C-alpha positions in Angstrom: 18.1 20.8 2.6 20.6 23.2 4.0 19.3 27.0 4.4 22.5 28.5 6.2 25.7 29.5 5.5 27.0 27.7 8.0 25.3 24.1 7.7 25.7 24.5 4.0 29.7 25.2 4.6 29.7 22.0 7.0 27.7 19.7 3.9 30.3 21.0 1.5 33.4 20.5 3.8 32.1 16.9 5.2 31.7 15.8 1.3 35.2 17.4 0.4 33.7 19.6 -2.7 35.3 22.9 -3.4 33.6 25.6 -5.0 34.9 26.6 -8.3 35.0 29.9 -9.3 35.4 28.9 -13.3 31.7 27.9 -12.9 30.4 30.9 -11.1 29.6 28.9 -8.4 27.7 30.7 -5.7 25.2 28.7 -3.7 22.2 30.8 -1.9 21.9 30.2 1.6 18.5 31.8 2.1 15.4 30.2 2.4 13.3 33.3 2.4 14.8 34.4 -1.1 14.1 30.8 -2.3 10.5 31.0 -1.3 9.7 34.3 -2.7 11.1 33.2 -6.1 8.8 29.8 -6.2 5.7 32.0 -4.9 6.5 34.8 -7.9 7.0 31.9 -10.3 3.3 30.5 -10.0 4.2 26.7 -10.4 1.6 24.2 -10.5 1.3 20.1 -11.4 1.2 21.2 -15.0 4.4 22.7 -14.9 7.6 21.4 -16.4 10.5 23.7 -14.7 14.2 24.0 -16.5 17.0 24.8 -13.8 20.4 25.7 -15.1 23.1 25.5 -12.5 21.4 23.7 -9.4 24.5 23.4 -7.6 23.3 21.7 -4.1 19.5 21.8 -5.1 18.7 24.4 -2.7 15.8 26.1 -5.1 15.5 22.4 -7.2 14.3 20.8 -3.8 11.5 23.3 -3.3 10.6 23.4 -6.7 10.1 19.4 -7.2 7.7 19.9 -4.3 5.3 21.9 -6.7 6.2 21.3 -10.1 5.3 18.1 -12.3 8.9 17.6 -13.4 12.3 19.7 -13.0 14.7 19.0 -15.5 18.4 20.4 -14.3 21.4 21.0 -16.5 24.6 21.1 -14.1 28.1 21.5 -15.9 30.0 20.3 -12.8 30.1 16.6 -12.6 32.1 16.6 -9.3 28.6 17.7 -8.0 26.8 14.5 -8.6 27.0 12.7 -5.3 25.9 15.6 -3.5 22.9 16.8 -5.8 21.8 12.8 -5.4 22.0 13.1 -2.1 20.2 16.1 -1.3 17.0 15.2 -3.9 17.1 11.3 -3.3 13.3 11.7 -2.4 12.3 13.7 -5.4 11.3 10.9 -8.0 10.1 14.2 -10.6 13.5 15.6 -10.8 16.3 14.6 -14.0 19.7 16.0 -14.0 21.8 16.1 -16.8 25.4 16.8 -16.3 26.3 18.7 -19.1 26.7 22.3 -20.1 23.4 23.9 -20.8 24.8 25.5 -23.9 25.6 22.5 -25.6 22.4 20.7 -25.6 19.3 20.1 -27.9 16.8 21.7 -25.2 14.0 20.9 -27.6 15.2 16.9 -27.8 15.6 16.6 -23.8 11.8 17.9 -23.1 10.2 16.0 -25.7 9.5 12.9 -22.9 8.0 14.9 -20.8 4.3 15.6 -20.4 3.1 19.6 -19.4 1.2 22.0 -20.5 3.3 24.9 -19.4 7.1 25.1 -19.7 9.2 27.7 -17.0 12.7 28.2 -16.4 13.7 29.0 -12.8 17.4 29.2 -11.5 19.8 31.0 -10.1 22.1 31.9 -13.1 25.7 32.0 -13.1 26.7 35.4 -13.7 29.2 34.5 -16.4 26.8 33.2 -18.7 23.4 34.7 -17.9 23.1 36.7 -21.4 24.3 33.5 -23.7 21.6 31.3 -21.5 18.6 33.8 -22.2 19.6 34.0 -26.0 19.5 30.1 -26.3 16.1 30.0 -25.0 15.1 32.4 -27.7 17.2 31.5 -30.5 16.4 28.0 -30.3 12.8 28.6 -29.9 12.2 26.6 -27.1 8.9 28.2 -26.5 9.1 29.1 -22.8 6.3 30.1 -21.1 8.1 32.0 -18.2 11.4 32.7 -17.2 12.1 33.8 -13.3 16.0 34.0 -13.0 18.4 35.4 -10.3 21.2 37.5 -12.1 23.9 39.5 -11.4 22.4 43.2 -10.8 23.9 44.9 -13.5 22.9 42.5 -16.1 19.2 42.7 -14.7 19.4 46.5 -15.2 20.0 45.8 -18.7 17.4 43.2 -19.3 14.6 45.0 -17.9 16.1 48.7 -19.2 13.3 51.4 -21.2 14.2 54.2 -23.2 16.0 57.0 -22.2 17.9 55.1 -19.1 21.7 54.4 -19.1 21.2 50.5 -19.5 18.8 50.7 -22.7 20.8 48.9 -25.3 19.9 46.3 -28.2 19.8 43.4 -25.9 16.9 45.0 -24.0 15.0 45.6 -27.4 16.1 41.9 -28.4 14.8 40.3 -25.2 11.3 42.6 -25.1 10.4 41.6 -28.6 9.8 38.1 -27.0 8.9 39.0 -23.2 7.6 41.3 -20.6 10.3 41.4 -18.2 10.3 43.3 -15.0 12.4 43.0 -11.8 10.8 41.5 -9.0 13.2 41.0 -6.0 16.1 42.2 -5.1 18.9 40.1 -3.6 21.9 40.9 -1.4 25.0 39.3 -2.2 25.2 38.5 1.7 23.0 35.5 1.2 25.4 33.4 -1.2 28.3 31.1 -0.3 30.8 32.4 -1.1 29.9 35.9 -0.9 30.3 37.8 -4.7 31.4 41.6 -5.4 27.7 42.3 -6.5 24.3 42.0 -5.5 21.6 40.2 -7.5 18.1 40.7 -8.7 15.7 38.4 -9.6 14.0 39.0 -13.0 10.6 37.5 -14.6 10.1 37.3 -18.1 6.7 36.7 -19.5 6.2 35.6 -22.9 4.6 37.6 -25.4 1.5 36.7 -27.4 2.1 38.9 -30.5 2.5 38.3 -34.3 5.9 38.7 -35.4 7.0 41.2 -37.5 7.2 40.7 -41.4 11.1 40.8 -41.7 12.4 39.9 -38.0 15.7 39.4 -39.6 15.7 43.8 -40.5 14.5 44.4 -37.7 17.0 43.2 -35.3 19.4 44.0 -38.3 18.0 47.8 -37.9 18.8 47.7 -33.8 22.0 46.3 -34.2 23.4 49.0 -36.5 21.6 51.9 -34.7 23.1 51.0 -31.0 26.3 50.2 -33.3 28.2 53.5 -31.8 26.1 54.2 -28.9 26.9 57.9 -28.5 26.3 58.5 -32.1 23.0 59.6 -33.4 20.9 57.7 -35.6 21.7 60.0 -38.9 25.4 58.3 -38.2 24.7 54.7 -37.0 21.6 54.3 -39.9 23.5 55.7 -43.1 23.1 52.8 -44.9 19.4 53.1 -44.2 16.7 55.0 -46.5 16.9 57.9 -43.5 14.1 59.7 -45.6 11.4 56.8 -44.3 13.0 56.6 -40.9 12.8 60.5 -40.4 9.2 59.8 -41.8 8.7 57.5 -38.5 10.2 59.5 -36.3 8.5 62.6 -37.2 5.5 61.3 -36.0 6.8 60.6 -32.6 8.7 64.3 -32.2 11.6 63.2 -33.2 14.2 63.2 -36.0 17.5 61.6 -36.8 19.6 63.7 -34.4 18.6 61.5 -31.7 20.4 58.6 -30.2 18.9 54.8 -30.1 18.5 54.7 -26.6 15.8 57.4 -26.4 13.7 55.2 -29.1 11.2 52.6 -28.1 11.0 48.9 -29.3 7.6 50.2 -31.1 9.0 52.9 -33.2 11.7 50.7 -34.1 9.1 47.9 -35.0 7.2 50.8 -36.9 10.6 51.6 -38.5 11.6 48.1 -39.8 8.1 48.0 -40.9 8.4 50.5 -43.4 11.6 50.1 -44.7 
C-alpha cells in the first residue's frame, strides 16, 4: 500500500490515472491518520464496514485487516483496476462501482452476516451531507459512523446551542446520534492538497424512544431556523405560540430568542406539547 505522497503519485502515474475534481478525489497519504481512524472506530471481527469513496484503497486495506467484511461504494469506474490491484489479497472486501446515493443499501447488506454495522470513510466533500442523510432517512440502522469531512461541515455536525454553526442539521443529526470530533486533519496529508482542513467526526447511535410525532418535530426545527436572524416568535407564528412560550418559560427563555439558542431537548419538549 502507498502511504506517502511521492509513492502514491508514482502509482497513479504508472497506471495513467488522472484525479477527477468532479468526484472530489483527495486521497489520504498519511498512514498515521489512517491508523488513528481505525483505532478509534473500534472495529472487530463481527463488524461489517461500509466505506464510501475508497479511492485507491488506502483506508480499505487496513479496514480489511480487522473487519469481518468491508463493502465499498466507488462512483469512479476508472479506479477499478487500481483498487483490485491494491486489494487483491483481501478476500473480505466487496466493491460496488456505482453512486452510493442511488444504491439500495438495505438490499446490498442482506447477504452479509454481522453483529455490528459501521460506516468508516474519507467522504467526498461535495456530497458529505447527502451521504449522512441517506444513512438516516433510508433507516440503514448504522451503529457507528466515523468519517473524515471538511472542517466547516464537521463543525456544523457537532455544533452546540449558542454557537454560530448550530443549525437545523445539527439537531437532526443529534436526534439520532451522539456526535463529536475525534481528530483534526491537515490539508497537507492529501493528494491533491485541498483548500481546506478536515476533521474526523464520530457518530454513535443513540438508544432512545422516538417522540410521538417525529414529522411535527422535524418540521418545527426546519421552520424555527427558516430565517436564522429572526426570533422564534417570527419564525413560528403559524404554531400555537402560547404552548411554545409555556415550555420556554420553564427554561428561563421566551419567544424573543433565536432558534440557535435552543437545545434539542427543549425543541423535543416543545414538539411534544403541540
